[in-house]
C-alpha positions, 0 to 999 in steps of 0.5 A: 362359213354357214353364217357362224363365226369360226372359233379357230383360224390359221394365220399365214404370215407372208415372207414380207411380213416375216422379214420387214413387218413382224409387228404387223403379223403379231398385230394381226394375230392379236386382233383376231384373238381379241375378237375371240378367235383361236389362232394357229400359226403352222411352222415351215411357212415360206413364200406363197410362190407369187414371184415365180408365178409372175415370172412364168416359172409355173412348175416352180410356183406349184412346188412352193404352193403345194408346200404351203397348202400342206401346212393347212390341212384342217377345214379352217379359214386361212387369214393373211395380212396381205392382199397380194399374197391372199390374192395369189392363194385365193385367185391364182392358185386355182389357175396355177393348178388347173388340170393338175391331179391335185387341183380339187385339193388346192381349190378347196384350200383357196376357198378358205383364204381371206385377207385380214381386214376382209375377215375382221369386217365381213366374217367377224364383224369386229367393233373397235374402240379408239384409245389413241391420240388424235392423228390424220392418216391416209390409205393406199389401196393395194391393187391385188386386194382391190382387183383380185380379192374385191375389197370394198372398203373393209380397211377404211371401215375399220379405220372409220371406227376409230374416233380420234383418227381422221382419214384423208383420202388420196387423190390417186388412191387406186393407182398402183404404187409401182411395186407390183412384185417382180415389176419393180425389179424388172421395170425399176425406172417406171416403178420409181416414177409411179412410187414418186407419184404415190408419195407426193399424193400422200404428202399432199393430204397432210397426213402423218402416216400412210397405211396399207394392207400390203408390205410390198406397197409399204416398202416401195412407198417408204423407200421413196419417202426416205429418199425425199427425207419426208416426215411422212411414215408408213405403217401396216394397217394391222399394226396401226389398228392394234396400237390404237385399240390395245390398252397401254 
């Protein structure tokens, strides 16, 4: 980045955002635009290939990955509203393509990948002004965002800029919610128990909203909360930040 803020970026929406959290995707784009950045959204985006990769179908995962890489040919940052998909593209694509003829091309692509909040804080240094009513929220840290990407409080730093928002920490913040991509399908009983622990922890904070950077985590925890008829809601952090800072 040479210390300068980019004028243009790519946005990779992810399949979960496309199917379940489209408002979060649009909010992520709006946050980038508000920071003065032009956003390019290539058509033809699909899955990042993580499910196939996790299940050991590496050749199939490479086929999916090659299709995605080809959509972002310019030397621009690629921004994702998902720690999980960003982790796959930034950390595991190089592993997936090790020894392949196109390894260098894929590594160059992976070096341009950023999770949204990471980019907003570490590259754009955005400053937010809170325009919302007082509210208490809690934060669930995505395993992939923390362990793969090394997020060090960037989402919390953005939330902390909002004067009317109280952030109540989870006691078991860094425990997995049980989604884990295909883990929740292959180990549903264990996944459900983990999600119940996470939901109970969130409810104990007294917050009204659970925020996260990952759609998979939100889907898993929300399913548990709905089964309990809990009043606690889930929301992607991008959508929350945009709602709090845009003029109504």
